[in-house]
C-alpha positions as CSV (number, residue, x, y, z in Angstrom):
1,M,0.3,-58.2,-2.6
2,A,0.5,-57.4,1.1
3,S,3.2,-55.6,3.0
4,I,4.4,-56.5,6.4
5,I,6.1,-54.1,8.8
6,K,8.4,-55.9,11.2
7,S,9.2,-54.5,14.6
8,N,9.5,-55.9,18.1
9,T,9.3,-52.5,19.9
10,Y,7.0,-49.5,19.7
11,A,8.0,-46.4,21.6
12,D,6.7,-43.0,22.4
13,F,8.3,-39.8,21.1
14,N,10.6,-39.8,24.1
15,G,11.9,-43.2,23.4
16,R,10.0,-45.0,26.2
17,E,8.9,-48.5,25.3
18,I,5.1,-48.8,25.3
19,L,4.7,-52.2,23.6
20,T,7.3,-55.0,22.9
21,A,7.2,-58.5,21.5
22,N,9.5,-61.4,22.1
23,N,10.5,-64.0,19.4
24,D,7.4,-66.0,20.1
25,G,5.1,-63.0,19.5
26,D,4.2,-62.5,23.1
27,L,3.4,-58.9,23.8
28,T,4.2,-56.8,26.9
29,T,2.8,-53.4,27.5
30,Q,4.0,-50.4,29.4
31,K,4.5,-51.2,33.1
32,V,1.5,-50.0,35.0
33,L,1.0,-50.6,38.7
34,T,4.8,-50.5,39.2
35,P,6.4,-49.2,41.1
36,F,4.3,-50.5,44.0
37,C,5.2,-50.0,47.7
38,E,3.2,-50.7,50.9
39,V,4.5,-50.3,54.4
40,F,2.7,-50.8,57.8
41,L,3.0,-50.4,61.5
42,T,4.0,-53.5,63.6
43,G,3.6,-51.6,66.8
44,N,1.6,-48.6,68.0
45,F,2.5,-45.1,67.0
46,D,2.2,-42.9,70.1
47,F,1.3,-39.2,69.6
48,A,3.7,-36.9,71.3
49,A,1.3,-33.9,71.5
50,N,-2.4,-33.1,71.4
51,N,-3.9,-31.4,68.4
52,T,-0.6,-31.4,66.6
53,I,0.1,-32.8,63.1
54,E,2.8,-35.5,63.4
55,K,4.5,-37.7,60.7
56,V,3.6,-41.4,61.1
57,T,6.7,-43.5,61.3
58,F,5.7,-46.7,59.5
59,D,8.3,-49.4,60.4
60,T,7.9,-52.5,58.2
61,V,7.8,-53.0,54.4
62,R,5.1,-55.3,53.2
63,T,6.2,-55.0,49.5
64,D,8.5,-52.7,47.7
65,D,9.2,-53.8,44.1
66,S,11.4,-50.9,43.2
67,N,13.2,-50.0,46.4
68,I,11.4,-46.7,46.8
69,W,10.7,-46.8,50.6
70,D,12.9,-44.3,52.5
71,S,13.0,-45.9,56.0
72,T,15.2,-43.0,57.3
73,N,12.7,-40.3,56.5
74,Y,9.5,-42.5,56.5
75,R,8.5,-41.6,53.0
76,I,7.9,-43.1,49.6
77,K,9.9,-41.6,46.7
78,P,9.0,-43.2,43.4
79,N,11.7,-43.6,40.8
80,V,9.5,-43.6,37.7
81,P,7.5,-40.5,36.7
82,G,3.7,-40.9,36.4
83,H,0.3,-40.7,38.0
84,Y,0.0,-42.6,41.3
85,F,-2.7,-43.8,43.6
86,V,-1.6,-43.0,47.1
87,F,-3.4,-44.6,50.1
88,S,-3.3,-44.9,53.8
89,A,-5.6,-46.5,56.5
90,V,-5.0,-46.0,60.2
91,S,-7.0,-46.5,63.4
92,I,-6.5,-43.6,65.8
93,A,-7.3,-44.5,69.4
94,E,-7.6,-42.8,72.7
95,N,-7.4,-45.6,75.3
96,N,-8.3,-44.0,78.6
97,T,-11.3,-42.3,80.1
98,N,-10.9,-39.1,78.1
99,A,-12.9,-38.3,75.0
100,L,-11.6,-38.6,71.4
101,Q,-12.9,-35.5,69.8
102,L,-11.1,-35.5,66.4
103,S,-8.7,-37.7,64.4
104,V,-7.2,-36.8,61.0
105,A,-5.0,-38.6,58.5
106,Y,-3.1,-36.6,55.9
107,I,-1.2,-37.2,52.7
108,Y,1.7,-34.8,52.2
109,K,3.5,-34.4,48.9
110,N,7.0,-32.8,49.1
111,G,6.3,-31.5,52.7
112,S,2.9,-29.9,51.8
113,L,-0.6,-31.1,52.4
114,G,-2.1,-33.0,49.5
115,T,-5.4,-34.2,51.0
116,N,-6.8,-35.3,54.3
117,N,-9.7,-37.3,55.9
118,Y,-11.0,-36.7,59.3
119,A,-13.3,-38.4,61.7
120,Q,-15.1,-36.4,64.3
121,P,-16.7,-38.9,66.7
122,D,-19.3,-38.1,69.3
123,Y,-16.9,-37.0,72.1
124,R,-19.6,-37.5,74.7
125,T,-19.7,-41.3,74.2
126,N,-16.4,-42.1,72.4
127,K,-14.3,-42.5,75.5
128,G,-11.5,-45.1,75.2
129,K,-12.3,-45.9,71.6
130,S,-10.8,-45.6,68.1
131,T,-11.8,-44.2,64.7
132,A,-10.8,-45.5,61.3
133,N,-9.2,-42.9,59.1
134,T,-8.6,-43.7,55.4
135,V,-7.2,-41.2,53.0
136,N,-6.3,-41.6,49.3
137,Q,-5.4,-39.4,46.4
138,T,-4.2,-39.6,42.8
139,M,-1.3,-37.4,42.0
140,Y,1.5,-36.9,39.6
141,L,5.0,-37.7,40.9
142,N,8.0,-36.8,38.8
143,G,10.2,-39.9,39.6
144,T,13.2,-37.9,40.8
145,T,12.5,-35.4,43.6
146,D,8.8,-35.9,44.5
147,Y,7.9,-37.9,47.6
148,V,4.9,-38.6,49.8
149,E,4.4,-39.1,53.5
150,I,1.5,-39.7,55.9
151,Y,0.8,-37.4,58.9
152,A,-1.9,-37.7,61.5
153,L,-3.5,-35.7,64.3
154,I,-5.4,-36.6,67.4
155,N,-7.5,-34.2,69.6
156,S,-8.5,-35.7,72.9
157,T,-9.7,-34.1,76.1
158,G,-7.2,-34.7,78.9
159,F,-4.4,-35.7,76.5
160,T,-1.7,-37.5,78.6
161,G,1.0,-38.3,76.0
162,S,1.8,-41.5,77.9
163,G,0.9,-44.0,75.1
164,N,-2.8,-43.6,75.6
165,E,-3.3,-41.6,72.4
166,K,-2.0,-43.7,69.4
167,I,-2.3,-45.1,66.0
168,L,-2.9,-48.9,66.4
169,N,-0.5,-51.4,64.9
170,G,-1.5,-52.6,61.4
171,G,-1.9,-49.1,59.9
172,T,-0.8,-49.1,56.2
173,F,0.6,-46.6,53.7
174,G,1.4,-47.2,50.1
175,L,1.2,-46.2,46.4
176,F,1.2,-47.7,43.0
177,R,1.6,-46.2,39.5
178,I,-1.6,-46.0,37.5
179,G,-0.2,-44.4,34.3
180,S,2.2,-42.0,32.7
């Protein structure tokens, strides 16, 4: 004689559902890859100062399945605890006859540096050009107070601050949950 255990929900020790079944026997597992948020620049982001780390003010939401984009502070603040993959890709440009010496993109967690990626082009020949900066990191975010932001830096000889030193439109920033 066989025994059958009937249950439509399995949970962890904290009561969080990790596996459920509906009346048809269809299974659903823990929500991974959510929340997911991605924002981008529809215009250029102009640097205000040379060789100074500045917060990038992304202005348009591509997708935000859990309402976690803070458009006032230009940050993503996940509402579910877990491990996240955070990413950004920006093209930093110097559009006059000066030389782009260094460009850096940074991920900040709670106002502190998480990781960075820099490009150091050949300043003798990279006049009026751009560099692609991508940066990504996996990190734990607690779902209540943790947030992430993107910062960037440009170092250009003869910095003018008149819109010649910028991040080009189309730059992106986002994250998605990869596990608990």
